[in-house]
C-alpha positions as CSV (number, residue, x, y, z in Angstrom):
1,X,-9.1,27.2,-16.6
2,X,-7.4,26.3,-19.8
3,X,-5.4,28.7,-22.0
4,X,-8.1,28.3,-24.7
5,X,-10.7,29.7,-22.4
6,X,-8.5,32.5,-21.2
7,X,-7.7,33.7,-24.7
8,X,-11.4,34.4,-25.5
9,X,-10.8,38.2,-25.7
10,X,-8.3,37.8,-28.4
11,X,-10.7,36.3,-30.9
12,X,-13.4,38.9,-30.2
13,X,-11.2,41.8,-31.2
14,X,-10.9,40.7,-34.9
15,X,-13.3,41.0,-37.7
16,X,-16.6,39.1,-38.1
17,X,-14.8,36.0,-39.4
18,X,-12.6,35.9,-36.4
19,X,-15.6,36.4,-34.1
20,X,-17.5,33.5,-35.8
21,X,-14.4,31.3,-35.6
22,X,-14.1,32.1,-31.9
23,X,-17.8,31.3,-31.3
24,X,-17.5,28.0,-33.1
25,X,-14.3,27.0,-31.2
26,X,-15.9,27.9,-27.8
27,X,-18.9,25.8,-28.7
28,X,-16.6,22.8,-29.6
29,X,-14.7,23.3,-26.4
30,X,-17.9,23.3,-24.4
31,X,-19.0,20.1,-26.2
32,X,-15.7,18.4,-25.4
33,X,-16.1,19.3,-21.7
34,X,-19.6,17.8,-21.8
35,X,-18.3,14.6,-23.4
36,X,-15.5,14.3,-20.8
37,X,-18.1,14.8,-18.0
38,X,-20.3,12.1,-19.4
39,X,-17.4,9.7,-19.7
40,X,-16.2,10.3,-16.1
41,X,-19.8,10.0,-14.8
42,X,-20.1,6.6,-16.5
43,X,-16.6,5.5,-15.7
44,X,-15.6,7.0,-12.4
45,X,-12.2,5.4,-12.5
46,X,-11.2,7.9,-15.2
47,X,-11.4,10.7,-12.8
48,X,-8.1,9.8,-11.1
49,X,-5.6,10.5,-13.9
50,X,-2.7,11.3,-11.7
51,X,-2.6,14.9,-12.9
52,X,-2.9,17.8,-10.4
53,X,-6.3,19.4,-10.3
54,X,-6.8,22.3,-12.7
55,X,-4.6,21.0,-15.5
C-alpha cells in the first residue's frame, strides 16, 4: 500500500475543504490505478519492472 493511501485519515480530520480535497485525491489515485491496470493488461511485458512487489 502506498503512503498516499495510508495517510487517508490525515485528510479526513480537517475542515470540509480538506475532506473534499482528500476525496478528490483518492478518486484520482483510484483512476491512476485503473489506468495502470489497463496498460499492464494490454502490455503484459510492463508487469516486470524489476521492482520488488509492493513498491
